N, C-alpha and C positions, 0 to 999 in steps of 0.2 A: 651426614654424608649425602651429597647430592646424587641424583640418579646416575647409575653406572652406564653412561652412554659413551661408547668408544669412538673417538674421532680419528680420522686418518692423520691429521696434522693439527697443530695449534694455531694456524693462521685462518684467515677468513675469505676475502672476496676475490672474485675473478669474473670473467665474461666468456661468452660463447657465440661463435658464428660458424656453424658447420656447413661444409659444401660437399655434396655427394659427387664423387668422381664419375665420369661417364665410363661405360664398360670398356672403352678403348684407351682410356687414359692410363699411362704407366704410373704406378704408385712409387713415391719416393721412399727412401729409407727413413726419413723423418729426423735424421740426426745430423746437425751441422758439424762438419769436421772441425770447424774453428772452436767448437766447445771442448775439444780434446786437448790434452797436453801430451803430445807424442814424444816429448823429451823424457818422459817418465815411463818406465816399464810397467805394463799392466799387472804383471805378477808381483811387483814390488809394492805398489800403492794404487789399487784400482780406482779409488775415488779421485785421486789426483789425475790419473790418466784419463778417466772418463769426463771429468768436470773441470780440470785445471784451466783450460782455455776460457771457459765461461767465467770462472772466478776471477781470472786476470782481467777480463773485459768488463766486469761488473763489480767494481769496488763498492763498499757499503756507503750509501748516502748518509749525510750527517744526521738525518732524522731517524735512522734505523739502528736497531741493535743487532739485527740479523737481516741480511738481504740475500734471498735465494730465488729460485724459479717461482715459488708461490708468491713472493712479495713483488717480483717484477710484473707478474700477471695482475696482481692486485692493483698496481698503479694504473694499468689500463682500465681495469674494472671501475675503480674510483672515478676516473675521468668520465666514463660512460654514465655512471650513476649521477655524477655531478651535473652532467648535461640534462638528464631526465629531471633532476630535482630543481635545478636553477631555472629551467624553463617554466616550472610551476611557480617558482618564487618571483617571477617577473610580472605576473598578472594577478588580479583579484579573482577570487573564487567564492562560491556560495558558502556562507558560514556553516560549519559542521561537515563539509565535504572533506574527503581524504586529501583532495588537492589543496584545499585551504590549510589543512593541518600540516601537510608536508612543506608547503611554501612558507608558512608562518614560522614553523620551528626552525627551518633553515635560516631565515632572516634574523630571528632572535639570536641564534648562535653567532651569526656574522656581525651583528651590531655591537662591536667592541666599544664604541663611544658610549652607548647606553650602559653597557656592562661595567665599564670603568667608572662611569659617573655614579652608579649605584653602589659599587664596592661590595662590602659585606652586608649591606642593608637587606637583601632578599632573604638572608638566612636568619636574621634576628628574631622573627616570630617563632621559629623552631627552637632557637636557643632560649628564648624567654619561657617557652613551655617547659623546658627542662628546669630552668631556674625557679619556676613556680612550684615545683614539687617540694612539699614541706615535711613529709614524713615517709618512712619506708612503706607504710601501708598503701601509699598511692602508686608504688612502683609496678604492681601487677597490672593495673589499668594502663599506666604509661607505656609499659613494654608491649602490651597487646595492641595499643593504638599506633605505636611508632613504626615507621618504615625506615627511618634514618639511623636508628641506633638499636643496640640490643646485645645480648650475650649468647644468643643461639638463633638459629634460623628455622623457619617453617615453610614448607612447600607441599604441594599436592602432586602425587604421582601414583602409579600403579602399586598396589600391595604386592610385594615381592613373592608372597606365598599364596596370593589369590589374585592373579594378574588380570582378571577381568574387571576388578573393582579398584577405584581410586581410594587412596587413604592419605591422611595427613602425616607428613614425615617431619621429624625434628632432626636438626643437624648442628654440629658444633660451629661456633663463630666467635667473634670477639677479638680476633688477632689482626691487627692492621697488616702485618707482614705475612699472614696466611699460614705458613709452615712453622711449626713449633721450634725447629732447630735454629731458626734465626735468633731466638731468645735464649737458647740453652747451650749451643755449641761454643767452644772456647778457642777455635782456631783463629789465626790472625785476621783472615778475611771477614769472618762472621763478626768478630769483635769490632772491626772497623765499620761494618754495616750498622751494628747497634749504636755505635757512637754517632754516626751520621743520622740515624733515625731519631735519636734524642735531640739532636740539633734541629732537625726538621720540625719536630713537635714544638720546640721552643720558638722557632721562627714563625710558625703558623699562629700560635697563641698570641705572639706579639703583633702580628699583622692584623689579627682580629680585635686588638685593643685590650688584651688582658695584661694585667701586671703579674709579677711573679711567674713569668712564663717558664723559666728554667725549673722552678719547683714543680710546676704543673707537669712538665715533661718527665720528671723523675717519678711522679705519681703514676702517670700513664704507663711508663715502662715497668714499674713495679707490679701493677695490677695485671698488665698483659702477660708478664712473665709468669705470674701465678696461674693465669688461664692456660698458658702454654704447657705448664707442668701437668695439667689435667687433661690436655688434649691428646688426641691420637695423631701419629705422624701420617704423612701421605701414604706410606707403605701400609700402615695399619688400617687406613681407610679403604684399602682395596679388598678387604675381606667382607663379602656380602652377608655371610651368616653372622659374624660378630657384630655387624652394624645394623642388624635387624632385630628389634626388640618391641614386639607388638604388645600393647596394653590398653586398658580402658582409661578414661579420664580420672576415675577414682584411684586407680593404681598409680597413675602419674602423680596425683595429689599426695599419695602416701610416699612416693619415691622422692619428691622434691616439695616438702611442705612449706618451704619459705615463700612460695608463689601461690597466690590464690588463682588457680587455673580456671575456675569458672568465670571469674572477673576478666581474666586474660582473654579467654575465648569470646566472651561477650563483646569485648572491645574490638576483636577481630571480626565480629558478626558471623561467627560460625558455630556449629554444634557438631563437633566430630564424634562419630560413633565409636571410633577407636583411633589410635595413632601408633606409629613406630618411632621409638626414641633411638636415634642413631648411635649416640655415644653416651652411655649411661653415666660413666664416671665424670665426664665433662659436665653434663647437666647437673649432677649432684653437687659438683664443685661450684657451679654458677649459683646454686641455691645458697651455699655456704658464703660465697662472696657477697651476695645480697644481704645476708644476715650479719656478717662480720665486718665488712668494710664500712667506713664512715660514709654517711649519706652524701656529704659534700664531695668526697672522693668519687663516689659512684656517679654523681651528677657531672663531675669533671670528665669522667671516662665517656659518658654519653655525649657531652659537649664536644669532646675530641672526635668522636666518631662522625658527628654531624659536620664538623669543620673539615675533616679529611675527605669525607664523601662529597662535599659541596665544591671543593676547590676547582675541579675542571670546568665549572659552570659560572664562575664569577669573573673577576677582573684579571687583567694581564699580570698585575703584580702578584696576586694570589696564585695564579696558574704557574708563574715562573718558579715560585718556591716549591710548588707541587712537582713540577717537571724536574727541577734540579735534584730532587731526591729519587723519585721513581724512574725518571728517564736517565739522568746522568749517573747517579751513584749505583743504582741497582742494575741498570742495563747497559750503561756506557754510551748512550746516545749523546750526540753533540749539540743538537738543537731540536726544538719541538717540530712536529708536523705542521705544515701551513694550516691556517684556520679553516680554509675551505674543506680540507680533508677531515678535520675533526667534526665539522658541521655535517658533512655527508655521512660520516660514520654514526653520528648521533641520530640523524633522521632515519638511517637504515636500521639501526638497532631499535628504534621506537616504533616505526611503521613499516617494518621489514616486509610483511606480506603485501602491503599496498605498493611499495616500491618494487617488490618482486613481480607483481602482476604486470606492471609496466615493462619490466625488464624482459620477462619471457616473451611477451608479445612482440618485442622488437628484435630480440636476439636468439630465441630458441624455437626453431621450427618443430612442430608436433611430430614429424616423422622420425626425429632423432631418438625419441623414446623407444621406438620399435627396434632400432639398431642396437641400443643398449640392452634391451630385454633379451635379445638373441645372444648377445655376448655373455650376459649374466648366466643364461641357461647353459652355455658351453662350460662356464666355470663350475656351475653346480654339478654337471655330469662328471667333470674331471675330479672334483672333490669326492663325489660318491665312489668313483673308481678307486681313489686312493684309500678311502675308508675301508672298502671291502677287501683291499689288498693288504691291509695292516697285519703284521704277524704278531704284534704284541697285544692285540685287543681281541677279546672273546666275541663270538658270533652274537651273543645276547646284547652286549653293549654296542656292537656295530649296527645292529638293527635299530636301536634307539637313536644312534647318531644319524643314520640315514633318514630316519623319520623326521628328526629335527631339521636336518638340512632341507628336505623337501617341503617342510612346513614354513620356511622362511618367507616373510612378506617382503616384496621387492618394490621400492619406491624410486621412481626415476623422474628427474627434471623439476617437477613442481607439484604441489598438492592438488587434489581434486576439488577441495573447497578452500576458499580464501577467508582469512580472518576478518571479522567485522570490527571496525574501529569507531563505530557510532558513539560508544560510551567514553572514548578518549577526548579529553578537553585540551585544546591548544588555543591559548588566548594571547593574541598579539599585544594586548594592553598590559599584560603582566610581564614580570621579569623572566629571563631565560631559566633561571634556577627554579622559579615557581612552576614553570611548565614541565621541567624535569620531574618535579614532585608529582605533578598530575600524571605524568607518564609512569612513574613508579607505582602509584596507586592503581592505575589502570592495569598494569602488569600483575600486581598482587591480586586484585579482584578477579582477573582472568584466571589465574592459577587456582584460587579458592573456589571458583565457580564449578570446578570439576569434583569437589569434595563429595564423598559418599555416592558418587555416580559411576556407572560403568565406564571403563576405559574406552576412549575414542581411538580406535586403531587407524583412523584416517589422519590423525593429528601428526604434524611434522615437528621435529625438534631442530630444524634448520630452515633458513630462508632459501629460496631457489637460486638466488644470486651468489650463494656462498661457495667458495673454493674449498671444499672439504667433502667428507662422506662420513657416515656413522653406522654403527650397529647398536641397537637397543635390545638388551636381553629380555626385558619384561614383555615386549611385544614380538620378540624374535623377528626383527625386521632389519633389513639393510637399505640404506637410503643414499642415493647419488644425485645431489642437486645439479641443476643445469650448469652452475658455475664451474664445476670440475671437469666438464666435458669439452675441454679445449687443450690445445698444445700447452705444455709438454705431456699432458695426460692422454689426450685423444686427438687424432688428426685424420679426418676423412680422406686426405690425400696421401697418407702414409700407408705402408704395407702392414701386414699382420704381425710381423716380428716386432715392429714398433708398438703397435696398439696393445698387443698382449703383454709386452714388457712394461708398459706404462699403465694404462687404465685397467688392463687385465689384472695386474698385481694389486691395484687399488680394490678391485672387486673381490679378489681372493683374500686380501687382507681383512676386509669387513666380514666376509663369510667366516673366516677363521676365528674372529672375535666370538662367534657363537660357541667356539670350542677351545678358547684360551683358558687360563687358570681361573678367571672369573666367570666368563660366559658359559663354560662347561658345567657350571653348577646350576644352571637354569634349564628346564626341560623345553620341549617343543612348544608348549603353550605359554612359556615365559614365566613359569613358576620356579622359585628357588626350591629345587627338589632333586635329590640325588637319583640319577638314572644309570649310574655306573655300578658294576660289580666292585667289590672291595679290592680285588686283585688288579683289575684294570686301572682303577684310580691310583693305586700305588705305582704301577708301571708308568702311568701318565706323568705323575709328579717326579719320578726319577728322570724321565726324558726332558721335562721342562727345566729341571735343575741344571741341566747341561748349559742351557742358555743363560740362566741366572748367574751361574759361576763364571761363565765366559765373559759376560758384560761387567761383572764386578771387578774383573782384572784389567779392564781397559782404562788407561790413564787419559782422561779428557783434558786435563790441565796439569801443570807441574804439581805433583803431590796430591792430586784430586782424581779419584776413580769414579767411573760411572756407577749408578745405583741399579744393580741388576734386579733387585726386588721391585723397585718402583716401576721400572720399564719392562717388566717381564711380559705383561699382557700384550704390549705393542710389539715386542720382539718376537713373541710367538706368532702374532698376526703377520708380521713382515715375512717370517720364515715360511709360514703356511701360504701366504699370498704368492710368494715366489714359486713354491713347489706346485701349487695348483695351476697358476697361470702358465707356467712352462709346460705342464702336461697338457693343458687345454690347447696351447699353441701347437704342440707336437701332434695332438689328435686332429686338429684342424688341418694341418699340413698333410697328414696321412690320408685324409678324406678327399683331397684334391687329385685330379688326374696328374700324372707325373709331369706333364708339360706346363702345368700351372703352378707348380710348387716353387717356393722362393729359392733363389740362388744367391751366390756371393755377389755383393755389390760394394763398390767403393773400398774393396779390400777386406770387407767384413762378411762373415757367414751370417745366415739368419739367426743362429743361436747367439752369436756374439752381439748382434744388433739388439736382440731381446734384452740382454743384460746392460748394454749401453743405454737403452731407452729407460730402463728402471733407474739407473744411476743418475741420469739427467734430471729426474724428478727432484732429486735432493741436492742439486748443485747450489752452492751458496757460500757466502762469507758470514762470519759471526764474530762479535766483539768478545774479548776475554771476560768482561763482566757478565755478559749474557750467558756464556758457557756455564759459569758458576751458578747463576740464578736458575737456569733450566735444569741443571743437575740436581738441585734441591727440589724443584717444583714440578717438572714436566714428566709425565709418564711415557713420553716418546724419547727415544734415544736421539742424540744429535745427528744432524744430516749425514755427516761423514761416516758415522758408525752404523747408520741404516744401510750403508753400502759396505764399508770395510768390515763391519761386524756381522752383517747378515750373510753376505755372499760366501765367505769361507765355510759355511755350513750347508751349501747347496752343491750337490755332486755335479749337476749339469753345468755349473759355472766352471768347475775344474776342467771338464771335458771341452767346453766351448773355447776356453782360452789356454788350454794345454798347460795348466798350472801343475807343477810338480813339487816335490819336497824341498827343492832349493828356494822356493818362494818364502819370504818372511810372513806371508799371509796363510801359509799352508797349515791345515789341521789334518791330522791322520784320520782316515775314514771312520775308525772305531771311536774317535773322540768327537765326531760331528753330531750335532743335534739331529734327531730324526723323530718327528712327532706325527704330523698329519700328512 
C-alpha cells in the first residue's frame, strides 16, 4: 500500500495570479450567474441548479473523459507551463543544467519522426535482459535490479509507528488494471473490459513482433487473475493497521522463502534495517507464483509489463493501441491529448520542482502565502470550537484532538528547499524511452536515498504548480500548493462568502482528513497510535457509518451504486470541510462592524453564495465509462455527489436555501451525519 496521503481531487495542474484589491474596491460575489441553471429548482437538484449553466456551456472535449472546473483551469496552466518549457527548448543550454534537461526532454517527446523511426527498438535491451534469464535462481537478482517489471513494489516513507524515521515499505503490485475486481467481477461491463483487455494484450504483443500473441494474452490474463485473487481490494487497502506489518529481513526471508532477499536488496543497493510488508497474503502468493509457474510464463509476464509500461513513450502506432484501450475503452475518450500536452506533462512529472521554481517566480507573489496562512488559522479556530462543543466525545479525547489540530504543519505555495536534479541524466542523443528509464532510476534512487534516515518534514509530496491539496498523516501536515489558489477556489477580488465557500472548504477538508476514518488513527506526531477512548471510537464509527450507508445507496449509473466504503474518508472530509468553513465564515462575519458585514447581492444571501461557491468547484461533465471506472478506483465521490450527496447532511444549507421536507434531497435531521 502506498503512503496514505489524502488529496482533494484526482486531477493535477492549474495556475495562479492573485491581485490584492484596494481598500475602496467593492468585492464581487465571485459567482457568474451564467453558471447557474435557474430553470431547475435548487431544492430539487442543487448540483444542476448551481452548475447546470456551466455544464451546458462546457461540453466534454474529445480528449477528456471528464471535464470540469479543475480541468478547465488545467488547460490554462498547461499553456503557461508549455510557454515556460518551450522557451527553454528553443535554445541551447550548458550540459547538465536543469534548463538543458527540461528543453531536451521536451524535444525528445515532441520528435515523433525519430520515435516512429525507432519503433520498438529502444525497448529491446530490456526485453533481451528478461529473455536471458535461464533459471529461477536468477529471478531474485532480476527482480531487485528491475524498475520496469515485478510482482510487488518497494518505496521509502515514514514508519507509521515511528514517524520520525523512514522505513522500506513493500506493497502489492502486478495487476495491469490495478483493482482486483476487474479480474473477478462477473457483471456485463466488467466482462466486456476483460475481453477488451485480452484483445489489447494480443494487439501489443503482435505490434512488438511476437508470434502466438493470442496465447500470450491468455497466459497474462490467467496469471494476473491469480494475482488478483490474492490481492486486497481498494477498500481493504484503506486499513492502515492491517497494511502495516513490520519485520526484519530474516523474518521476510522466512515469510517468503522463494526469494533470496539478500540478493534482491543487494541488487537494489540498499541494506534495510527493517521493512513493513503491506499485504502479507499477496506477497506470499507472489512467492508461490515464482515457485509454481513455468519460467517461460513468468518471463512472458515480465515482458508484458515492460511492453505496457513503455507504450506511451514509443511510436504513434504503439501509442494508438495503448490509447484505444486505456483512453477509449476504460475512460470513453474519443481521441488522445495533443502531443505538446503529453510532453509538458512528462517534463512536469520528471522535473517538477525545477519547473515549479520557474512557475512560482512568475505567477505566485510571496505575499499570498500570508493571506492563506491567516485563512488557515481561522479554519483551525473554527474546528477547535467544533471539537470542544461535541456532545458525543469525552473531554479526554477532545483534548487529544485539539492537541493534534494545533500540531498540524501548514505548507503554503511552494517548498522552502528545491529538489536537486544534478544526478538526473537527460541525453538528447538517446531515445525518448531511454531517457524515461533514466528518469525512473533517478526517482527510485531519490526515494531510496531516504532509507534508514530521519523523516524530512520539509519535503513536499506535490509540486507547487499542482491544482490540488493534501493531508499526510505521518507528518500531520496540510499542504496547499500555489496551483490551487485561483478561481474557482480563491479570488482576491471576491468577497468572503465566496472564498470561505471555495478555498475555505478545501482547507477544512484537508484538516478533517486528520480526523477521518484513516487519519484519526494517527496521533499528533504522525504515529499509528490509538488516542481515543474505546467509547468515543465506537461513537465515531457509528456516526461515520451514516455517510457510508448513505453513499452506498446512491445510484451513480443504471444498476451501479457508489462505493461508500471506498469513498468514506473523502466524504467525511467534505462533510467536515463544509461544517468548519461555514462556522469560520460566520465567525468572521460576526467579528466585523455591522456596516461592513456582507449583505444580499444579485438576489443571493451571503449564506447562499457560500454554498454556490462550494458547488461551482465541482461543476463538470463526465463520460459514462469514466463514471464506472472511478466508482471502482477513485476514493473521491463523483463531482455531482460531492454536492448533492454532501449538502443534504449540512444543517446550514437547509437554512440558507429554505429546504423543507418536500424536497427530494431532504434528509430528516435525526438521520443526517453529524461528526466534526
